[in-house]
PDB file of N, CA, C and O in Angstrom, chain B, residues numbered from 101:
ATOM      1  N   UNK B 101       0.807  -1.166  -0.016  1.00  0.00           N
ATOM      2  CA  UNK B 101      -0.029  -0.006  -0.001  1.00  0.00           C
ATOM      3  C   UNK B 101       0.915   1.244   0.008  1.00  0.00           C
ATOM      4  O   UNK B 101       1.966   1.273   0.648  1.00  0.00           O
ATOM      5  N   UNK B 102       0.461   2.237  -0.734  1.00  0.00           N
ATOM      6  CA  UNK B 102       1.228   3.482  -0.782  1.00  0.00           C
ATOM      7  C   UNK B 102       0.733   4.352   0.394  1.00  0.00           C
ATOM      8  O   UNK B 102      -0.282   4.051   1.023  1.00  0.00           O
ATOM      9  N   UNK B 103       1.499   5.465   0.678  1.00  0.00           N
ATOM     10  CA  UNK B 103       1.132   6.265   1.844  1.00  0.00           C
ATOM     11  C   UNK B 103      -0.169   7.046   1.613  1.00  0.00           C
ATOM     12  O   UNK B 103      -0.924   7.207   2.571  1.00  0.00           O
ATOM     13  N   UNK B 104      -0.479   7.540   0.413  1.00  0.00           N
ATOM     14  CA  UNK B 104      -1.677   8.290   0.214  1.00  0.00           C
ATOM     15  C   UNK B 104      -2.921   7.500   0.475  1.00  0.00           C
ATOM     16  O   UNK B 104      -3.786   7.981   1.206  1.00  0.00           O
ATOM     17  N   UNK B 105      -3.083   6.234  -0.113  1.00  0.00           N
ATOM     18  CA  UNK B 105      -4.256   5.456   0.238  1.00  0.00           C
ATOM     19  C   UNK B 105      -4.298   5.109   1.744  1.00  0.00           C
ATOM     20  O   UNK B 105      -5.376   5.058   2.336  1.00  0.00           O
ATOM     21  N   UNK B 106      -3.169   4.882   2.334  1.00  0.00           N
ATOM     22  CA  UNK B 106      -3.087   4.601   3.736  1.00  0.00           C
ATOM     23  C   UNK B 106      -3.583   5.762   4.606  1.00  0.00           C
ATOM     24  O   UNK B 106      -4.307   5.570   5.583  1.00  0.00           O
ATOM     25  N   UNK B 107      -3.168   6.968   4.217  1.00  0.00           N
ATOM     26  CA  UNK B 107      -3.645   8.113   4.977  1.00  0.00           C
ATOM     27  C   UNK B 107      -5.170   8.303   4.790  1.00  0.00           C
ATOM     28  O   UNK B 107      -5.876   8.620   5.747  1.00  0.00           O
ATOM     29  N   UNK B 108      -5.660   8.110   3.574  1.00  0.00           N
ATOM     30  CA  UNK B 108      -7.068   8.241   3.312  1.00  0.00           C
ATOM     31  C   UNK B 108      -7.907   7.241   4.153  1.00  0.00           C
ATOM     32  O   UNK B 108      -8.927   7.593   4.746  1.00  0.00           O
ATOM     33  N   UNK B 109      -7.430   5.997   4.170  1.00  0.00           N
ATOM     34  CA  UNK B 109      -8.106   4.979   4.944  1.00  0.00           C
ATOM     35  C   UNK B 109      -8.113   5.300   6.417  1.00  0.00           C
ATOM     36  O   UNK B 109      -9.143   5.179   7.080  1.00  0.00           O
ATOM     37  N   UNK B 110      -6.944   5.718   6.946  1.00  0.00           N
ATOM     38  CA  UNK B 110      -6.879   6.060   8.384  1.00  0.00           C
ATOM     39  C   UNK B 110      -7.779   7.228   8.759  1.00  0.00           C
ATOM     40  O   UNK B 110      -8.295   7.263   9.876  1.00  0.00           O
ATOM     41  N   UNK B 111      -7.980   8.179   7.866  1.00  0.00           N
ATOM     42  CA  UNK B 111      -8.764   9.337   8.114  1.00  0.00           C
ATOM     43  C   UNK B 111     -10.260   9.110   7.872  1.00  0.00           C
ATOM     44  O   UNK B 111     -11.089   9.887   8.345  1.00  0.00           O
ATOM     45  N   UNK B 112     -10.592   8.086   7.165  1.00  0.00           N
ATOM     46  CA  UNK B 112     -11.976   7.861   6.759  1.00  0.00           C
ATOM     47  C   UNK B 112     -12.818   7.227   7.926  1.00  0.00           C
ATOM     48  O   UNK B 112     -12.322   6.379   8.668  1.00  0.00           O
ATOM     49  N   UNK B 113     -14.087   7.664   8.057  1.00  0.00           N
ATOM     50  CA  UNK B 113     -14.934   7.065   9.079  1.00  0.00           C
ATOM     51  C   UNK B 113     -15.449   5.709   8.632  1.00  0.00           C
ATOM     52  O   UNK B 113     -16.019   4.969   9.435  1.00  0.00           O
ATOM     53  N   UNK B 114     -15.253   5.361   7.327  1.00  0.00           N
ATOM     54  CA  UNK B 114     -15.755   4.110   6.794  1.00  0.00           C
ATOM     55  C   UNK B 114     -14.653   3.000   6.964  1.00  0.00           C
ATOM     56  O   UNK B 114     -13.495   3.209   6.602  1.00  0.00           O
ATOM     57  N   UNK B 115     -15.025   1.904   7.487  1.00  0.00           N
ATOM     58  CA  UNK B 115     -14.079   0.806   7.665  1.00  0.00           C
ATOM     59  C   UNK B 115     -13.680   0.240   6.350  1.00  0.00           C
ATOM     60  O   UNK B 115     -14.535  -0.161   5.560  1.00  0.00           O
ATOM     61  N   UNK B 116     -12.391   0.193   6.087  1.00  0.00           N
ATOM     62  CA  UNK B 116     -11.807  -0.396   4.867  1.00  0.00           C
ATOM     63  C   UNK B 116     -11.384  -1.857   5.128  1.00  0.00           C
ATOM     64  O   UNK B 116     -11.068  -2.247   6.253  1.00  0.00           O
ATOM     65  N   UNK B 117     -11.394  -2.628   4.060  1.00  0.00           N
ATOM     66  CA  UNK B 117     -10.938  -3.994   4.150  1.00  0.00           C
ATOM     67  C   UNK B 117      -9.445  -4.078   3.892  1.00  0.00           C
ATOM     68  O   UNK B 117      -8.994  -4.231   2.757  1.00  0.00           O
ATOM     69  N   UNK B 118      -8.658  -3.970   5.024  1.00  0.00           N
ATOM     70  CA  UNK B 118      -7.198  -3.955   4.931  1.00  0.00           C
ATOM     71  C   UNK B 118      -6.685  -5.154   5.737  1.00  0.00           C
ATOM     72  O   UNK B 118      -7.214  -5.451   6.807  1.00  0.00           O
ATOM     73  N   UNK B 119      -5.665  -5.836   5.231  1.00  0.00           N
ATOM     74  CA  UNK B 119      -5.044  -6.928   5.974  1.00  0.00           C
ATOM     75  C   UNK B 119      -3.536  -6.753   6.087  1.00  0.00           C
ATOM     76  O   UNK B 119      -2.864  -6.115   5.277  1.00  0.00           O
ATOM     77  N   UNK B 120      -3.066  -7.374   7.160  1.00  0.00           N
ATOM     78  CA  UNK B 120      -1.582  -7.489   7.391  1.00  0.00           C
ATOM     79  C   UNK B 120      -1.326  -8.957   7.680  1.00  0.00           C
ATOM     80  O   UNK B 120      -1.852  -9.505   8.648  1.00  0.00           O
ATOM     81  N   UNK B 121      -0.543  -9.575   6.868  1.00  0.00           N
ATOM     82  CA  UNK B 121      -0.311 -11.039   6.940  1.00  0.00           C
ATOM     83  C   UNK B 121      -1.592 -11.834   6.954  1.00  0.00           C
ATOM     84  O   UNK B 121      -1.745 -12.801   7.702  1.00  0.00           O
ATOM     85  N   UNK B 122      -2.516 -11.401   6.104  1.00  0.00           N
ATOM     86  CA  UNK B 122      -3.846 -12.082   5.951  1.00  0.00           C
ATOM     87  C   UNK B 122      -4.811 -11.899   7.069  1.00  0.00           C
ATOM     88  O   UNK B 122      -5.879 -12.511   7.084  1.00  0.00           O
ATOM     89  N   UNK B 123      -4.433 -11.013   8.071  1.00  0.00           N
ATOM     90  CA  UNK B 123      -5.303 -10.716   9.194  1.00  0.00           C
ATOM     91  C   UNK B 123      -5.939  -9.330   9.000  1.00  0.00           C
ATOM     92  O   UNK B 123      -5.219  -8.365   8.740  1.00  0.00           O
ATOM     93  N   UNK B 124      -7.281  -9.207   9.121  1.00  0.00           N
ATOM     94  CA  UNK B 124      -7.895  -7.925   8.991  1.00  0.00           C
ATOM     95  C   UNK B 124      -7.440  -6.965  10.061  1.00  0.00           C
ATOM     96  O   UNK B 124      -7.372  -7.335  11.233  1.00  0.00           O
ATOM     97  N   UNK B 125      -7.121  -5.716   9.680  1.00  0.00           N
ATOM     98  CA  UNK B 125      -6.552  -4.773  10.642  1.00  0.00           C
ATOM     99  C   UNK B 125      -7.249  -3.413  10.468  1.00  0.00           C
ATOM    100  O   UNK B 125      -7.896  -3.134   9.459  1.00  0.00           O
ATOM    101  N   UNK B 126      -7.081  -2.597  11.498  1.00  0.00           N
ATOM    102  CA  UNK B 126      -7.542  -1.207  11.522  1.00  0.00           C
ATOM    103  C   UNK B 126      -6.267  -0.321  11.535  1.00  0.00           C
ATOM    104  O   UNK B 126      -5.335  -0.546  12.306  1.00  0.00           O
ATOM    105  N   UNK B 127      -6.277   0.676  10.659  1.00  0.00           N
ATOM    106  CA  UNK B 127      -5.108   1.630  10.593  1.00  0.00           C
ATOM    107  C   UNK B 127      -5.445   2.817  11.507  1.00  0.00           C
ATOM    108  O   UNK B 127      -6.435   3.519  11.302  1.00  0.00           O
ATOM    109  N   UNK B 128      -4.605   3.014  12.502  1.00  0.00           N
ATOM    110  CA  UNK B 128      -4.748   4.136  13.435  1.00  0.00           C
ATOM    111  C   UNK B 128      -4.109   5.392  12.906  1.00  0.00           C
ATOM    112  O   UNK B 128      -4.669   6.485  12.995  1.00  0.00           O
ATOM    113  N   UNK B 129      -2.883   5.211  12.331  1.00  0.00           N
ATOM    114  CA  UNK B 129      -2.127   6.402  11.916  1.00  0.00           C
ATOM    115  C   UNK B 129      -1.118   5.965  10.880  1.00  0.00           C
ATOM    116  O   UNK B 129      -0.592   4.854  10.941  1.00  0.00           O
ATOM    117  N   UNK B 130      -0.843   6.857   9.911  1.00  0.00           N
ATOM    118  CA  UNK B 130       0.208   6.633   8.902  1.00  0.00           C
ATOM    119  C   UNK B 130       1.265   7.670   9.123  1.00  0.00           C
ATOM    120  O   UNK B 130       0.986   8.865   9.208  1.00  0.00           O
ATOM    121  N   UNK B 131       2.517   7.185   9.220  1.00  0.00           N
ATOM    122  CA  UNK B 131       3.706   8.055   9.423  1.00  0.00           C
ATOM    123  C   UNK B 131       4.320   8.212   8.002  1.00  0.00           C
ATOM    124  O   UNK B 131       4.893   7.269   7.457  1.00  0.00           O
ATOM    125  N   UNK B 132       4.190   9.361   7.454  1.00  0.00           N
ATOM    126  CA  UNK B 132       4.707   9.547   6.072  1.00  0.00           C
ATOM    127  C   UNK B 132       6.230   9.519   5.993  1.00  0.00           C
ATOM    128  O   UNK B 132       6.783   9.024   5.011  1.00  0.00           O
ATOM    129  N   UNK B 133       6.905  10.033   6.990  1.00  0.00           N
ATOM    130  CA  UNK B 133       8.387  10.164   6.912  1.00  0.00           C
ATOM    131  C   UNK B 133       9.089   8.823   6.770  1.00  0.00           C
ATOM    132  O   UNK B 133      10.127   8.759   6.112  1.00  0.00           O
ATOM    133  N   UNK B 134       8.563   7.735   7.365  1.00  0.00           N
ATOM    134  CA  UNK B 134       9.196   6.439   7.196  1.00  0.00           C
ATOM    135  C   UNK B 134       8.301   5.400   6.632  1.00  0.00           C
ATOM    136  O   UNK B 134       8.606   4.210   6.695  1.00  0.00           O
ATOM    137  N   UNK B 135       7.130   5.845   6.045  1.00  0.00           N
ATOM    138  CA  UNK B 135       6.170   4.998   5.327  1.00  0.00           C
ATOM    139  C   UNK B 135       5.765   3.750   6.181  1.00  0.00           C
ATOM    140  O   UNK B 135       5.832   2.603   5.741  1.00  0.00           O
ATOM    141  N   UNK B 136       5.345   4.071   7.429  1.00  0.00           N
ATOM    142  CA  UNK B 136       4.842   3.003   8.315  1.00  0.00           C
ATOM    143  C   UNK B 136       3.436   3.368   8.727  1.00  0.00           C
ATOM    144  O   UNK B 136       2.968   4.487   8.518  1.00  0.00           O
ATOM    145  N   UNK B 137       2.760   2.360   9.334  1.00  0.00           N
ATOM    146  CA  UNK B 137       1.395   2.598   9.832  1.00  0.00           C
ATOM    147  C   UNK B 137       1.292   1.924  11.208  1.00  0.00           C
ATOM    148  O   UNK B 137       1.842   0.852  11.458  1.00  0.00           O
ATOM    149  N   UNK B 138       0.554   2.620  12.082  1.00  0.00           N
ATOM    150  CA  UNK B 138       0.228   2.058  13.389  1.00  0.00           C
ATOM    151  C   UNK B 138      -1.093   1.301  13.198  1.00  0.00           C
ATOM    152  O   UNK B 138      -2.072   1.924  12.787  1.00  0.00           O
ATOM    153  N   UNK B 139      -1.171   0.018  13.467  1.00  0.00           N
ATOM    154  CA  UNK B 139      -2.354  -0.778  13.232  1.00  0.00           C
ATOM    155  C   UNK B 139      -2.688  -1.677  14.420  1.00  0.00           C
ATOM    156  O   UNK B 139      -1.917  -1.800  15.372  1.00  0.00           O
ATOM    157  N   UNK B 140      -3.849  -2.293  14.335  1.00  0.00           N
ATOM    158  CA  UNK B 140      -4.151  -3.397  15.274  1.00  0.00           C
ATOM    159  C   UNK B 140      -5.104  -4.340  14.595  1.00  0.00           C
ATOM    160  O   UNK B 140      -5.893  -3.942  13.738  1.00  0.00           O
ATOM    161  N   UNK B 141      -5.025  -5.606  14.986  1.00  0.00           N
ATOM    162  CA  UNK B 141      -5.991  -6.605  14.390  1.00  0.00           C
ATOM    163  C   UNK B 141      -7.416  -6.292  14.911  1.00  0.00           C
ATOM    164  O   UNK B 141      -7.598  -5.944  16.077  1.00  0.00           O
ATOM    165  N   UNK B 142      -8.388  -6.421  14.043  1.00  0.00           N
ATOM    166  CA  UNK B 142      -9.734  -6.046  14.373  1.00  0.00           C
ATOM    167  C   UNK B 142     -10.261  -6.757  15.631  1.00  0.00           C
ATOM    168  O   UNK B 142     -11.025  -6.193  16.415  1.00  0.00           O
ATOM    169  N   UNK B 143      -9.827  -8.004  15.791  1.00  0.00           N
ATOM    170  CA  UNK B 143     -10.313  -8.791  16.944  1.00  0.00           C
ATOM    171  C   UNK B 143      -9.415  -8.685  18.196  1.00  0.00           C
ATOM    172  O   UNK B 143      -9.691  -9.317  19.216  1.00  0.00           O
ATOM    173  N   UNK B 144      -8.337  -7.879  18.107  1.00  0.00           N
ATOM    174  CA  UNK B 144      -7.446  -7.686  19.197  1.00  0.00           C
ATOM    175  C   UNK B 144      -6.902  -6.269  19.278  1.00  0.00           C
ATOM    176  O   UNK B 144      -5.718  -6.026  19.043  1.00  0.00           O
ATOM    177  N   UNK B 145      -7.816  -5.310  19.626  1.00  0.00           N
ATOM    178  CA  UNK B 145      -7.388  -3.892  19.570  1.00  0.00           C
ATOM    179  C   UNK B 145      -6.298  -3.526  20.546  1.00  0.00           C
ATOM    180  O   UNK B 145      -5.677  -2.478  20.366  1.00  0.00           O
ATOM    181  N   UNK B 146      -6.026  -4.293  21.540  1.00  0.00           N
ATOM    182  CA  UNK B 146      -4.918  -4.027  22.433  1.00  0.00           C
ATOM    183  C   UNK B 146      -3.593  -4.438  21.895  1.00  0.00           C
ATOM    184  O   UNK B 146      -2.592  -4.239  22.584  1.00  0.00           O
ATOM    185  N   UNK B 147      -3.501  -4.982  20.751  1.00  0.00           N
ATOM    186  CA  UNK B 147      -2.218  -5.451  20.128  1.00  0.00           C
ATOM    187  C   UNK B 147      -1.782  -4.504  18.994  1.00  0.00           C
ATOM    188  O   UNK B 147      -1.645  -4.911  17.840  1.00  0.00           O
ATOM    189  N   UNK B 148      -1.568  -3.225  19.364  1.00  0.00           N
ATOM    190  CA  UNK B 148      -1.119  -2.239  18.388  1.00  0.00           C
ATOM    191  C   UNK B 148       0.351  -2.590  17.995  1.00  0.00           C
ATOM    192  O   UNK B 148       1.154  -3.077  18.791  1.00  0.00           O
ATOM    193  N   UNK B 149       0.617  -2.305  16.733  1.00  0.00           N
ATOM    194  CA  UNK B 149       1.944  -2.479  16.232  1.00  0.00           C
ATOM    195  C   UNK B 149       2.234  -1.488  15.102  1.00  0.00           C
ATOM    196  O   UNK B 149       1.320  -0.945  14.482  1.00  0.00           O
ATOM    197  N   UNK B 150       3.512  -1.267  14.854  1.00  0.00           N
ATOM    198  CA  UNK B 150       3.911  -0.406  13.719  1.00  0.00           C
ATOM    199  C   UNK B 150       4.495  -1.325  12.649  1.00  0.00           C
ATOM    200  O   UNK B 150       5.357  -2.165  12.904  1.00  0.00           O
ATOM    201  N   UNK B 151       3.981  -1.121  11.446  1.00  0.00           N
ATOM    202  CA  UNK B 151       4.378  -2.005  10.284  1.00  0.00           C
ATOM    203  C   UNK B 151       4.645  -1.137   9.064  1.00  0.00           C
ATOM    204  O   UNK B 151       4.205   0.011   8.998  1.00  0.00           O
ATOM    205  N   UNK B 152       5.336  -1.666   8.146  1.00  0.00           N
ATOM    206  CA  UNK B 152       5.586  -1.006   6.866  1.00  0.00           C
ATOM    207  C   UNK B 152       4.294  -0.925   6.045  1.00  0.00           C
ATOM    208  O   UNK B 152       3.518  -1.879   6.001  1.00  0.00           O
ATOM    209  N   UNK B 153       4.075   0.221   5.398  1.00  0.00           N
ATOM    210  CA  UNK B 153       2.878   0.347   4.555  1.00  0.00           C
ATOM    211  C   UNK B 153       2.896  -0.708   3.453  1.00  0.00           C
ATOM    212  O   UNK B 153       1.847  -1.197   3.034  1.00  0.00           O
ATOM    213  N   UNK B 154       4.078  -1.050   2.994  1.00  0.00           N
ATOM    214  CA  UNK B 154       4.212  -2.054   1.920  1.00  0.00           C
ATOM    215  C   UNK B 154       3.667  -3.425   2.350  1.00  0.00           C
ATOM    216  O   UNK B 154       3.360  -4.252   1.492  1.00  0.00           O
ATOM    217  N   UNK B 155       3.547  -3.674   3.614  1.00  0.00           N
ATOM    218  CA  UNK B 155       3.067  -4.992   4.106  1.00  0.00           C
ATOM    219  C   UNK B 155       1.546  -5.026   4.215  1.00  0.00           C
ATOM    220  O   UNK B 155       0.974  -6.082   4.486  1.00  0.00           O
ATOM    221  N   UNK B 156       0.891  -3.905   4.010  1.00  0.00           N
ATOM    222  CA  UNK B 156      -0.556  -3.862   4.114  1.00  0.00           C
ATOM    223  C   UNK B 156      -1.201  -4.040   2.725  1.00  0.00           C
ATOM    224  O   UNK B 156      -0.688  -3.568   1.710  1.00  0.00           O
ATOM    225  N   UNK B 157      -2.354  -4.744   2.727  1.00  0.00           N
ATOM    226  CA  UNK B 157      -3.069  -5.001   1.496  1.00  0.00           C
ATOM    227  C   UNK B 157      -4.522  -4.587   1.629  1.00  0.00           C
ATOM    228  O   UNK B 157      -5.224  -4.987   2.558  1.00  0.00           O
ATOM    229  N   UNK B 158      -4.961  -3.759   0.655  1.00  0.00           N
ATOM    230  CA  UNK B 158      -6.404  -3.368   0.652  1.00  0.00           C
ATOM    231  C   UNK B 158      -7.097  -4.283  -0.304  1.00  0.00           C
ATOM    232  O   UNK B 158      -6.609  -4.537  -1.405  1.00  0.00           O
ATOM    233  N   UNK B 159      -8.274  -4.800   0.122  1.00  0.00           N
ATOM    234  CA  UNK B 159      -9.039  -5.748  -0.651  1.00  0.00           C
ATOM    235  C   UNK B 159     -10.314  -5.135  -1.150  1.00  0.00           C
ATOM    236  O   UNK B 159     -11.094  -5.802  -1.831  1.00  0.00           O
TER     237      UNK B 159
END
């Protein structure tokens, strides 16, 4: 995923279908400077992590 779609998804009130390693995730924030995103699995909101935008897939 590129940073612009990632930023748009993170800012949107509509839930997007995004996965990280085949797991559905929610994007909390996109950091443009290093092209990472703070995410969490939809079923485990307490497991926040920072991942590369390139590792996210929009379906």
